[in-house]
N, C-alpha and C positions, 0 to 999 in steps of 0.2 A: 196486155198479155197476148202472146202469139196464139192464134187459133189452131185447134187440133186439125191435123190433116196429114196428108202424105209428107214425111220429112224429107228434106233436101240436105245435102251435105253443106253446111254453113259453118265455116271456120270461125266467124264472129260469134255465132250462137254457142259453139262448143267452148269458145274462150269465156263467154259469160257464165256458162254452167261451171267451168273449172274455177273461176273467181269466186262465184257464189258458194260453191262447195268448199273452197279453201277457207273462206270466212266461217262457214257453218262448222266444219271439222275442227278449226283452231279455237273456236269459242266454245263448242259443246262437246268436243271429242267425237270419237268415232260412233259410239253407241248413241250419243245425244243428238247427232246431226240427223235431220229429217229430210228425205228426198222431196217431199211436198214443199217444204220451206225453201229448199235449194231451187226448185223449179220455179216458184214464185218469184224469188229474188232475181232469177236469171231471165224472167219474163217469157217463160215457156210452160209446157205441160209436163207432168210427170212422165208420160209416155215418151216425150221427146229426150228427156234425161236418160231413160232406159234404152232408147234407140242408139244414142251415141255412146252410152256407157252401160255395158250389159247389166250390172248390178251395183250395189253399194261398194263391195270390195273393189270393183274395177274403177269406180269413180275416185275412191280414196287413192287408189294406186296412181291414177292419171293426175291427181293433185299433187301427190308426193314426187312424181316424176317431173312435173312443171317446176317445182321448187329446185330440182337438180339442174334442170336445163337453165334456169335463170341464174343459178349460182355458177354453173360452168361458164356462162357468158361473162361473169364478174371476174373470172380468173384471168381474162385477158388484161385487165388493169392491174394486176398483182404487181406490186413495187418489187424492185430488185433486192433491196435489202431485207435482212431478216426482221430487224426492228420495225421498219415501215410495213412489212407484211404482216406482222402480228397486229399492229395498230389498225391496218386496213380491214383485216378480217373481224376484229372486234368491232369496229365501226360499222361494218356491214351487218353484223349480227344485231347490234343496237338499233340500227335503222330499219330492221325487218322483223319486228316482234311476231308477226303472224307466221313467218317461216320458222322461227324458233318454236312457237307453240305447236306447229304441225309436226316437227321432228319429235317434240315431247309426246304428243299424242300418238305418234306411230309407236313409241316405245311403251307407252301406257297401254296401248291396244294389244301388246304382246305379238305384233306381227313380224314375220321374218322379212328382213331387208330384201327388197327386190333387186334383180341384177343391175338396173340402171343405177341405183344409189350405191350399190357395192363397186360398180364400175368408176363411179365418180371418187369414191374413197381410193381406188387404186391409182387414179390420175394424181390425187393429191399425194399419195405415197411416192409416185414418181418425182414430184416437185421436191419433196424431202430429200430423196436420193440425190437429185440434181444439185440441191443446195449443199449436200455433203461433199459430193464430187468436186465442187468449185470451191470448197473450203469455207462455205458460208455457215455451216452447221457442223457441230462437233461430230467425229465419227465413232466415238466410244460408246454411243448409245445406239441401239438397234433402230433402224428407220421406222418401223411400225410403232415403236414405243415413242419415238420423237413425234410422229404424227398425232398419237393420242394426247401427248402433253400439249401440243400446239392447239388441238381441238378443245381441250379442257381449259386452256388459258384464254381462248377467245370466245368460247361458247358459254361456259359456266356462268360468268358474270352477267352475260345477256340473258341467259334462262332465269336467273335469280337476281335481278338487279337490286331489289329491296334488301335481300340479305347481304349481298356484296357491298352495297352502299353502306349498310350498318357496320359491317366488319371494318370497312375503311374509314368509318366515321363522317362519311359525306352523303347526307340525305339528298342533296339537290342534284338533279340528273347531270347537268352540264360539269358540275364538280366532280362527280363520280367517274364520268367518262374521261376527263382530263387526268384524273389521279391514277385510273387503271391504265391508261395509255402510257403514262410516265413509268409506271411499274413495269409494263410490257417491254419498254426500252431497256430497262435494267436487266430484265430476265433474258432478253436477246443477247446481252453480253455474256450471260452465263452459259447460254446454248451455243455461243460461238465457239470455235476451236481455241483452246487456251483459256477458256472461261472457267471461273470457279465460283 
């Protein structure tokens, strides 16, 4: 454990704190996460956590913003087709259960979405509008509603995989992922221009 003393700006320590906090918040929720445990997991003192992140709400905000930065980086690999895009985001959500739990914890904590995450959603909205402009998404559904449909299709099954798997009759993870990915490709045809 790092000895108490005069703190220095150490990006690697901040990264360790954010990673430890992300795990704590995703597992225990906002109320259940403890700064002492986060500090221990990060290999520093509680005072250093408070030095870098003013208080628990600021630390939670930093963790949530970090998930947005990672997700924004993943947008660069977004496939060009709607079907591939839906399968891509569903796959990313299934591969990142901690991120999904953090988003759910934010909702459960009743916190207002901060500007960084709201900005991310606005960027997603621009992609929906771009897909509509290029004839890849139907135009008779308002873009914000389409974005919510896409988020629901790619997030809900990852948030509740046991429920989703039970509904599909596929208890085994790989079978569930394959089944829902195939379904997303069918839904992409419905959401495409001329789809029904």
